[in-house]
BALOBA-1460 file (C-alpha; in Angstrom, 3 decimals):
// residues 305
<rec num="1" residu="m" x="12.168" y="12.834" z="-0.126"/>
<rec num="2" residu="f" x="10.900" y="14.081" z="-3.395"/>
<rec num="3" residu="v" x="8.612" y="17.059" z="-3.789"/>
<rec num="4" residu="p" x="7.316" y="17.976" z="-7.477"/>
<rec num="5" residu="g" x="8.505" y="21.311" z="-7.938"/>
<rec num="6" residu="i" x="10.595" y="21.769" z="-4.479"/>
<rec num="7" residu="s" x="13.123" y="18.550" z="-4.868"/>
<rec num="8" residu="n" x="14.772" y="17.110" z="-7.571"/>
<rec num="9" residu="r" x="14.482" y="13.485" z="-8.384"/>
<rec num="10" residu="d" x="17.648" y="12.638" z="-7.249"/>
<rec num="11" residu="d" x="17.316" y="13.527" z="-3.886"/>
<rec num="12" residu="n" x="14.763" y="10.666" z="-3.092"/>
<rec num="13" residu="k" x="17.022" y="7.524" z="-3.508"/>
<rec num="14" residu="k" x="16.562" y="7.223" z="-0.048"/>
<rec num="15" residu="l" x="13.041" y="6.136" z="0.959"/>
<rec num="16" residu="y" x="11.010" y="8.963" z="3.152"/>
<rec num="17" residu="r" x="7.895" y="9.730" z="3.491"/>
<rec num="18" residu="r" x="6.078" y="12.384" z="1.617"/>
<rec num="19" residu="k" x="6.348" y="15.769" z="3.332"/>
<rec num="20" residu="g" x="3.461" y="15.964" z="6.035"/>
<rec num="21" residu="g" x="2.521" y="12.599" z="5.583"/>
<rec num="22" residu="g" x="2.707" y="12.593" z="9.491"/>
<rec num="23" residu="g" x="2.828" y="9.891" z="11.469"/>
<rec num="24" residu="g" x="0.317" y="7.996" z="13.453"/>
<rec num="25" residu="g" x="-3.305" y="7.129" z="12.156"/>
<rec num="26" residu="k" x="-4.889" y="10.913" z="10.972"/>
<rec num="27" residu="g" x="-1.685" y="11.348" z="8.930"/>
<rec num="28" residu="g" x="-0.850" y="15.034" z="10.288"/>
<rec num="29" residu="g" x="-4.137" y="16.963" z="8.710"/>
<rec num="30" residu="g" x="-7.181" y="15.429" z="7.685"/>
<rec num="31" residu="g" x="-8.796" y="15.388" z="11.169"/>
<rec num="32" residu="g" x="-11.359" y="13.189" z="12.343"/>
<rec num="33" residu="k" x="-13.868" y="11.578" z="10.158"/>
<rec num="34" residu="s" x="-16.477" y="14.027" z="9.804"/>
<rec num="35" residu="s" x="-20.213" y="13.231" z="8.852"/>
<rec num="36" residu="g" x="-19.872" y="14.291" z="5.270"/>
<rec num="37" residu="s" x="-17.084" y="11.555" z="4.745"/>
<rec num="38" residu="s" x="-17.639" y="7.528" z="3.402"/>
<rec num="39" residu="g" x="-17.425" y="5.839" z="6.732"/>
<rec num="40" residu="s" x="-19.199" y="2.483" z="6.031"/>
<rec num="41" residu="g" x="-16.094" y="0.415" z="5.594"/>
<rec num="42" residu="s" x="-15.138" y="0.127" z="9.314"/>
<rec num="43" residu="s" x="-16.761" y="0.831" z="12.705"/>
<rec num="44" residu="g" x="-13.188" y="1.484" z="13.779"/>
<rec num="45" residu="s" x="-14.041" y="-1.406" z="16.462"/>
<rec num="46" residu="s" x="-11.572" y="-4.074" z="17.467"/>
<rec num="47" residu="g" x="-10.973" y="-6.335" z="15.043"/>
<rec num="48" residu="s" x="-13.209" y="-4.696" z="12.028"/>
<rec num="49" residu="v" x="-11.619" y="-4.523" z="9.078"/>
<rec num="50" residu="g" x="-9.155" y="-2.176" z="8.557"/>
<rec num="51" residu="s" x="-8.793" y="-1.691" z="12.296"/>
<rec num="52" residu="r" x="-5.585" y="-1.817" z="13.750"/>
<rec num="53" residu="g" x="-4.518" y="-5.406" z="14.587"/>
<rec num="54" residu="s" x="-7.007" y="-6.192" z="12.353"/>
<rec num="55" residu="s" x="-6.478" y="-9.465" z="9.669"/>
<rec num="56" residu="v" x="-7.449" y="-9.711" z="6.072"/>
<rec num="57" residu="s" x="-7.457" y="-12.946" z="4.169"/>
<rec num="58" residu="v" x="-4.572" y="-12.558" z="1.282"/>
<rec num="59" residu="p" x="-5.619" y="-15.098" z="-1.780"/>
<rec num="60" residu="g" x="-3.238" y="-15.799" z="-4.635"/>
<rec num="61" residu="a" x="0.572" y="-16.859" z="-5.254"/>
<rec num="62" residu="t" x="1.771" y="-15.544" z="-1.683"/>
<rec num="63" residu="a" x="4.516" y="-18.477" z="-0.860"/>
<rec num="64" residu="g" x="2.795" y="-19.883" z="1.998"/>
<rec num="65" residu="r" x="1.321" y="-16.643" z="3.571"/>
<rec num="66" residu="s" x="-2.527" y="-16.030" z="3.879"/>
<rec num="67" residu="s" x="-3.245" y="-13.386" z="5.938"/>
<rec num="68" residu="a" x="-1.858" y="-9.790" z="6.647"/>
<rec num="69" residu="v" x="-2.674" y="-7.447" z="9.336"/>
<rec num="70" residu="s" x="-3.495" y="-3.470" z="9.154"/>
<rec num="71" residu="y" x="-1.345" y="-1.318" z="10.874"/>
<rec num="72" residu="g" x="0.836" y="-4.464" z="11.152"/>
<rec num="73" residu="s" x="5.169" y="-4.469" z="11.625"/>
<rec num="74" residu="g" x="5.159" y="-6.584" z="8.852"/>
<rec num="75" residu="t" x="7.659" y="-9.814" z="8.418"/>
<rec num="76" residu="t" x="11.438" y="-9.872" z="8.931"/>
<rec num="77" residu="k" x="11.547" y="-13.420" z="7.475"/>
<rec num="78" residu="v" x="12.873" y="-14.546" z="3.869"/>
<rec num="79" residu="v" x="11.612" y="-17.337" z="2.193"/>
<rec num="80" residu="s" x="12.384" y="-18.930" z="-1.384"/>
<rec num="81" residu="i" x="9.731" y="-19.087" z="-3.331"/>
<rec num="82" residu="p" x="9.001" y="-23.065" z="-4.567"/>
<rec num="83" residu="q" x="8.906" y="-24.650" z="-7.123"/>
<rec num="84" residu="g" x="5.358" y="-25.102" z="-8.499"/>
<rec num="85" residu="q" x="4.392" y="-21.547" z="-8.012"/>
<rec num="86" residu="p" x="4.720" y="-18.201" z="-9.916"/>
<rec num="87" residu="f" x="8.610" y="-16.736" z="-10.074"/>
<rec num="88" residu="a" x="9.841" y="-19.635" z="-7.779"/>
<rec num="89" residu="g" x="13.380" y="-19.346" z="-7.011"/>
<rec num="90" residu="r" x="12.846" y="-15.336" z="-6.116"/>
<rec num="91" residu="q" x="12.598" y="-14.214" z="-2.374"/>
<rec num="92" residu="s" x="9.621" y="-13.558" z="-0.714"/>
<rec num="93" residu="g" x="9.418" y="-11.672" z="2.453"/>
<rec num="94" residu="g" x="11.712" y="-9.690" z="5.017"/>
<rec num="95" residu="a" x="10.284" y="-6.026" z="5.125"/>
<rec num="96" residu="t" x="8.719" y="-4.002" z="8.000"/>
<rec num="97" residu="r" x="7.039" y="-0.912" z="7.765"/>
<rec num="98" residu="g" x="9.951" y="1.513" z="8.226"/>
<rec num="99" residu="s" x="10.697" y="0.493" z="4.472"/>
<rec num="100" residu="i" x="6.668" y="1.065" z="2.855"/>
<rec num="101" residu="y" x="7.192" y="4.839" z="1.646"/>
<rec num="102" residu="g" x="8.789" y="4.892" z="-1.927"/>
<rec num="103" residu="n" x="8.188" y="7.882" z="-3.335"/>
<rec num="104" residu="q" x="6.366" y="9.238" z="-6.886"/>
<rec num="105" residu="q" x="8.682" y="6.920" z="-9.001"/>
<rec num="106" residu="y" x="7.191" y="3.276" z="-10.367"/>
<rec num="107" residu="g" x="10.005" y="1.001" z="-9.160"/>
<rec num="108" residu="s" x="9.768" y="2.712" z="-5.674"/>
<rec num="109" residu="g" x="9.574" y="1.430" z="-1.827"/>
<rec num="110" residu="y" x="11.977" y="-1.567" z="-2.614"/>
<rec num="111" residu="p" x="14.248" y="-1.301" z="0.511"/>
<rec num="112" residu="g" x="17.615" y="-1.250" z="-0.258"/>
<rec num="113" residu="v" x="16.742" y="-0.792" z="-4.328"/>
<rec num="114" residu="s" x="16.446" y="2.277" z="-6.166"/>
<rec num="115" residu="g" x="15.848" y="2.823" z="-10.527"/>
<rec num="116" residu="l" x="12.645" y="2.504" z="-12.301"/>
<rec num="117" residu="g" x="10.566" y="-0.532" z="-12.945"/>
<rec num="118" residu="t" x="10.242" y="-3.454" z="-11.391"/>
<rec num="119" residu="s" x="11.062" y="-6.290" z="-13.516"/>
<rec num="120" residu="g" x="12.523" y="-9.448" z="-12.246"/>
<rec num="121" residu="r" x="12.661" y="-8.093" z="-8.765"/>
<rec num="122" residu="n" x="12.306" y="-9.728" z="-5.463"/>
<rec num="123" residu="f" x="8.750" y="-9.995" z="-3.246"/>
<rec num="124" residu="p" x="10.130" y="-7.850" z="0.139"/>
<rec num="125" residu="f" x="6.435" y="-6.903" z="1.362"/>
<rec num="126" residu="v" x="5.279" y="-10.782" z="-0.365"/>
<rec num="127" residu="f" x="2.738" y="-8.289" z="-2.133"/>
<rec num="128" residu="w" x="3.726" y="-8.329" z="-6.085"/>
<rec num="129" residu="p" x="3.926" y="-5.071" z="-8.000"/>
<rec num="130" residu="l" x="0.712" y="-3.472" z="-9.093"/>
<rec num="131" residu="v" x="0.942" y="-2.958" z="-13.209"/>
<rec num="132" residu="w" x="-0.684" y="-0.478" z="-15.080"/>
<rec num="133" residu="g" x="-1.695" y="-2.445" z="-17.871"/>
<rec num="134" residu="g" x="-0.252" y="-3.465" z="-21.475"/>
<rec num="135" residu="g" x="-3.016" y="-1.742" z="-23.897"/>
<rec num="136" residu="l" x="-2.138" y="2.058" z="-22.860"/>
<rec num="137" residu="g" x="0.012" y="2.539" z="-25.618"/>
<rec num="138" residu="y" x="1.945" y="5.002" z="-24.674"/>
<rec num="139" residu="g" x="5.031" y="5.689" z="-22.171"/>
<rec num="140" residu="a" x="8.707" y="4.390" z="-21.295"/>
<rec num="141" residu="a" x="8.597" y="0.242" z="-21.475"/>
<rec num="142" residu="y" x="9.528" y="0.216" z="-17.785"/>
<rec num="143" residu="l" x="5.603" y="1.369" z="-16.909"/>
<rec num="144" residu="h" x="4.210" y="-2.315" z="-18.744"/>
<rec num="145" residu="n" x="5.104" y="-5.381" z="-16.950"/>
<rec num="146" residu="t" x="2.001" y="-7.191" z="-18.247"/>
<rec num="147" residu="n" x="4.251" y="-9.802" z="-19.799"/>
<rec num="148" residu="e" x="5.471" y="-10.638" z="-16.437"/>
<rec num="149" residu="y" x="2.670" y="-9.883" z="-13.698"/>
<rec num="150" residu="g" x="0.046" y="-10.346" z="-15.579"/>
<rec num="151" residu="e" x="-2.536" y="-8.092" z="-16.569"/>
<rec num="152" residu="p" x="-4.595" y="-5.936" z="-13.654"/>
<rec num="153" residu="n" x="-6.890" y="-8.975" z="-13.286"/>
<rec num="154" residu="n" x="-4.810" y="-11.799" z="-12.736"/>
<rec num="155" residu="s" x="-6.661" y="-14.066" z="-9.685"/>
<rec num="156" residu="s" x="-3.076" y="-15.529" z="-8.955"/>
<rec num="157" residu="r" x="-2.186" y="-11.638" z="-7.401"/>
<rec num="158" residu="p" x="-1.382" y="-12.062" z="-3.650"/>
<rec num="159" residu="g" x="-4.793" y="-10.100" z="-2.358"/>
<rec num="160" residu="g" x="-6.218" y="-10.784" z="-5.677"/>
<rec num="161" residu="p" x="-7.139" y="-8.682" z="-8.669"/>
<rec num="162" residu="m" x="-6.541" y="-4.881" z="-8.592"/>
<rec num="163" residu="t" x="-9.054" y="-3.122" z="-7.844"/>
<rec num="164" residu="q" x="-9.189" y="1.230" z="-7.040"/>
<rec num="165" residu="a" x="-11.434" y="3.616" z="-4.575"/>
<rec num="166" residu="a" x="-11.569" y="7.450" z="-5.067"/>
<rec num="167" residu="f" x="-11.939" y="9.981" z="-2.625"/>
<rec num="168" residu="y" x="-13.251" y="13.332" z="-3.265"/>
<rec num="169" residu="s" x="-12.343" y="16.310" z="-1.435"/>
<rec num="170" residu="n" x="-15.218" y="17.919" z="0.409"/>
<rec num="171" residu="t" x="-13.231" y="21.071" z="0.054"/>
<rec num="172" residu="t" x="-11.689" y="21.764" z="-3.425"/>
<rec num="173" residu="n" x="-12.310" y="19.718" z="-6.291"/>
<rec num="174" residu="s" x="-9.349" y="17.096" z="-5.732"/>
<rec num="175" residu="t" x="-10.241" y="13.731" z="-6.255"/>
<rec num="176" residu="f" x="-7.823" y="10.963" z="-5.081"/>
<rec num="177" residu="h" x="-7.407" y="7.126" z="-6.302"/>
<rec num="178" residu="v" x="-5.971" y="4.259" z="-4.079"/>
<rec num="179" residu="v" x="-4.869" y="1.794" z="-6.352"/>
<rec num="180" residu="a" x="-4.062" y="-1.719" z="-5.509"/>
<rec num="181" residu="d" x="-5.059" y="-5.203" z="-4.994"/>
<rec num="182" residu="n" x="-8.540" y="-6.198" z="-3.595"/>
<rec num="183" residu="t" x="-8.029" y="-7.429" z="-0.347"/>
<rec num="184" residu="t" x="-5.726" y="-4.013" z="0.475"/>
<rec num="185" residu="v" x="-8.262" y="-1.326" z="-1.416"/>
<rec num="186" residu="v" x="-10.760" y="-2.856" z="1.016"/>
<rec num="187" residu="a" x="-8.853" y="-2.485" z="4.124"/>
<rec num="188" residu="l" x="-7.714" y="0.555" z="3.094"/>
<rec num="189" residu="i" x="-11.321" y="2.080" z="2.503"/>
<rec num="190" residu="a" x="-12.094" y="1.224" z="5.973"/>
<rec num="191" residu="s" x="-8.629" y="2.853" z="7.050"/>
<rec num="192" residu="i" x="-9.100" y="5.855" z="5.360"/>
<rec num="193" residu="s" x="-12.761" y="6.308" z="6.518"/>
<rec num="194" residu="s" x="-11.676" y="6.387" z="9.955"/>
<rec num="195" residu="n" x="-8.913" y="8.505" z="9.631"/>
<rec num="196" residu="c" x="-9.985" y="11.226" z="7.038"/>
<rec num="197" residu="s" x="-12.839" y="13.820" z="5.961"/>
<rec num="198" residu="f" x="-13.557" y="13.584" z="2.530"/>
<rec num="199" residu="a" x="-17.019" y="13.877" z="0.442"/>
<rec num="200" residu="s" x="-19.860" y="11.531" z="0.907"/>
<rec num="201" residu="n" x="-19.447" y="10.052" z="-2.810"/>
<rec num="202" residu="s" x="-16.400" y="8.379" z="-2.260"/>
<rec num="203" residu="s" x="-16.027" y="4.932" z="-2.539"/>
<rec num="204" residu="q" x="-17.361" y="2.521" z="0.091"/>
<rec num="205" residu="t" x="-16.225" y="-0.466" z="-1.866"/>
<rec num="206" residu="p" x="-13.326" y="-1.076" z="-4.425"/>
<rec num="207" residu="s" x="-14.306" y="-0.338" z="-8.319"/>
<rec num="208" residu="a" x="-12.570" y="-2.741" z="-10.765"/>
<rec num="209" residu="f" x="-9.030" y="-1.258" z="-12.197"/>
<rec num="210" residu="s" x="-8.305" y="-2.603" z="-16.189"/>
<rec num="211" residu="g" x="-5.790" y="0.040" z="-17.034"/>
<rec num="212" residu="a" x="-8.032" y="1.817" z="-19.148"/>
<rec num="213" residu="a" x="-7.512" y="4.877" z="-19.874"/>
<rec num="214" residu="t" x="-9.996" y="6.041" z="-17.535"/>
<rec num="215" residu="d" x="-8.516" y="4.713" z="-15.171"/>
<rec num="216" residu="p" x="-6.228" y="5.982" z="-13.341"/>
<rec num="217" residu="l" x="-2.798" y="7.059" z="-15.065"/>
<rec num="218" residu="p" x="0.800" y="5.929" z="-14.104"/>
<rec num="219" residu="e" x="1.194" y="10.092" z="-14.812"/>
<rec num="220" residu="q" x="-1.080" y="11.002" z="-12.218"/>
<rec num="221" residu="a" x="0.988" y="8.769" z="-9.412"/>
<rec num="222" residu="i" x="1.808" y="11.041" z="-6.557"/>
<rec num="223" residu="q" x="2.968" y="8.165" z="-4.426"/>
<rec num="224" residu="y" x="3.841" y="4.600" z="-4.263"/>
<rec num="225" residu="y" x="4.058" y="2.110" z="-0.814"/>
<rec num="226" residu="r" x="4.679" y="-1.262" z="0.024"/>
<rec num="227" residu="a" x="7.620" y="-1.854" z="-3.170"/>
<rec num="228" residu="s" x="5.040" y="-0.237" z="-5.716"/>
<rec num="229" residu="s" x="2.237" y="-2.550" z="-5.099"/>
<rec num="230" residu="v" x="0.164" y="0.150" z="-3.497"/>
<rec num="231" residu="v" x="-0.152" y="3.671" z="-5.780"/>
<rec num="232" residu="l" x="-1.858" y="7.370" z="-4.811"/>
<rec num="233" residu="t" x="-2.801" y="9.217" z="-7.562"/>
<rec num="234" residu="l" x="-4.171" y="12.696" z="-8.351"/>
<rec num="235" residu="d" x="-7.296" y="13.378" z="-10.720"/>
<rec num="236" residu="g" x="-5.904" y="15.948" z="-13.760"/>
<rec num="237" residu="y" x="-1.602" y="15.834" z="-12.389"/>
<rec num="238" residu="n" x="0.291" y="14.969" z="-15.615"/>
<rec num="239" residu="d" x="3.422" y="14.203" z="-14.433"/>
<rec num="240" residu="t" x="4.612" y="13.506" z="-17.984"/>
<rec num="241" residu="a" x="8.279" y="13.014" z="-16.488"/>
<rec num="242" residu="a" x="7.143" y="9.339" z="-15.422"/>
<rec num="243" residu="l" x="6.799" y="8.596" z="-19.395"/>
<rec num="244" residu="t" x="9.680" y="9.166" z="-20.591"/>
<rec num="245" residu="g" x="12.074" y="5.904" z="-18.793"/>
<rec num="246" residu="d" x="14.546" y="9.281" z="-17.081"/>
<rec num="247" residu="a" x="14.917" y="8.808" z="-13.084"/>
<rec num="248" residu="n" x="16.360" y="12.039" z="-13.424"/>
<rec num="249" residu="a" x="13.066" y="14.036" z="-15.661"/>
<rec num="250" residu="t" x="11.638" y="17.007" z="-13.592"/>
<rec num="251" residu="a" x="7.964" y="16.190" z="-12.243"/>
<rec num="252" residu="p" x="5.941" y="19.381" z="-12.280"/>
<rec num="253" residu="p" x="4.974" y="20.431" z="-8.543"/>
<rec num="254" residu="l" x="1.615" y="19.296" z="-7.338"/>
<rec num="255" residu="p" x="-1.494" y="22.018" z="-8.353"/>
<rec num="256" residu="s" x="-1.859" y="24.840" z="-6.292"/>
<rec num="257" residu="t" x="-5.398" y="23.739" z="-5.269"/>
<rec num="258" residu="v" x="-4.870" y="20.400" z="-3.966"/>
<rec num="259" residu="d" x="-6.410" y="19.265" z="-1.002"/>
<rec num="260" residu="q" x="-3.158" y="19.220" z="1.130"/>
<rec num="261" residu="s" x="-5.622" y="18.065" z="4.462"/>
<rec num="262" residu="l" x="-6.900" y="15.567" z="2.693"/>
<rec num="263" residu="l" x="-3.652" y="14.230" z="0.852"/>
<rec num="264" residu="n" x="-1.487" y="14.309" z="4.105"/>
<rec num="265" residu="c" x="-4.020" y="12.178" z="5.582"/>
<rec num="266" residu="l" x="-4.455" y="9.702" z="2.829"/>
<rec num="267" residu="n" x="-0.193" y="9.558" z="2.502"/>
<rec num="268" residu="g" x="-0.071" y="9.347" z="6.276"/>
<rec num="269" residu="t" x="-2.707" y="6.438" z="6.534"/>
<rec num="270" residu="i" x="-1.577" y="4.461" z="4.141"/>
<rec num="271" residu="g" x="1.715" y="4.041" z="5.481"/>
<rec num="272" residu="e" x="0.514" y="3.955" z="9.242"/>
<rec num="273" residu="a" x="-2.541" y="0.995" z="8.138"/>
<rec num="274" residu="v" x="-1.718" y="-0.568" z="4.794"/>
<rec num="275" residu="p" x="-2.033" y="-3.956" z="5.589"/>
<rec num="276" residu="l" x="1.425" y="-5.798" z="6.142"/>
<rec num="277" residu="i" x="2.130" y="-9.913" z="5.654"/>
<rec num="278" residu="e" x="3.512" y="-10.659" z="9.427"/>
<rec num="279" residu="d" x="5.893" y="-13.502" z="11.384"/>
<rec num="280" residu="s" x="2.500" y="-15.903" z="11.854"/>
<rec num="281" residu="a" x="5.762" y="-18.025" z="14.430"/>
<rec num="282" residu="a" x="6.636" y="-15.164" z="16.247"/>
<rec num="283" residu="r" x="2.811" y="-13.870" z="16.653"/>
<rec num="284" residu="m" x="2.194" y="-17.580" z="17.631"/>
<rec num="285" residu="s" x="5.098" y="-17.558" z="20.066"/>
<rec num="286" residu="v" x="3.593" y="-14.693" z="21.983"/>
<rec num="287" residu="s" x="0.694" y="-16.494" z="22.482"/>
<rec num="288" residu="s" x="2.138" y="-20.120" z="23.284"/>
<rec num="289" residu="l" x="4.487" y="-18.404" z="26.053"/>
<rec num="290" residu="g" x="1.751" y="-16.709" z="27.973"/>
<rec num="291" residu="a" x="0.143" y="-20.247" z="27.919"/>
<rec num="292" residu="v" x="3.592" y="-21.930" z="28.922"/>
<rec num="293" residu="g" x="3.245" y="-19.373" z="31.603"/>
<rec num="294" residu="f" x="0.136" y="-19.920" z="32.999"/>
<rec num="295" residu="v" x="0.899" y="-23.898" z="32.834"/>
<rec num="296" residu="y" x="3.852" y="-22.576" z="35.270"/>
<rec num="297" residu="v" x="1.909" y="-20.947" z="37.496"/>
<rec num="298" residu="l" x="-0.810" y="-23.807" z="37.828"/>
<rec num="299" residu="w" x="2.325" y="-26.234" z="38.811"/>
<rec num="300" residu="c" x="3.508" y="-23.601" z="41.632"/>
<rec num="301" residu="l" x="0.357" y="-23.493" z="43.154"/>
<rec num="302" residu="s" x="-0.070" y="-27.219" z="43.451"/>
<rec num="303" residu="s" x="3.519" y="-27.402" z="45.178"/>
<rec num="304" residu="f" x="1.838" y="-25.773" z="47.919"/>
<rec num="305" residu="f" x="-0.857" y="-28.617" z="48.328"/>
């Protein structure tokens, strides 16, 4: 994977986790939730928003999928978006959590697809790629695709309009933002609150994202996920290479003062917990098989009488 200041962008054609992103929910270094972290989003109980296996409603143009699952495995089912819906004829679905990580470039995180930008692409995770807004007035054209996917407040976007959440380090001046659709940000605030330690003034609820100059910027992106529909940014980081449209341009290293523990925890938790559309038929079949088995047991017992 690409690590600013260590590897070249060419090294990141394949989709790997950011170094230190870690496996399990705590992301390799963030530790458990401290008393100073923002924790109102999730109690960690079974079924609560952002907890393992919890389901969240996904509004918008989803090609018939209406919910996603935190820590879910994803969907292997590919459907063609029907006529009358946005992007009719494109493919939706087919990607699983093993392909969740992109890299630092907008357009990454699409299984089997490389290159900058998201124009004309299918939706392997069902969710649309995020947009940086059309009003910034600078940067390469590949960053500005609002003519295709609408402005950040587009209510047709799967998961609803784009929002953001801020997570402040309680040991350094590092400030991270997560930007995605509203459903995803709500769930991730809860998942991150259950897994990571951060300052108490961090986000407990999402804030609107409009693509304004005061919002997170494309040159602050340090990791994309889920076919570039989710991004993790770092305030003060200035990857001018992202503004050039050159896939081989060298990005600057992250600041030496960055809170690496929080970064690792955020990156690991997003990768493990970000909601994914699952195969509803497959999930139903499990319960259906259980019901069939129960009926079969009753039938066997009745044969003795």
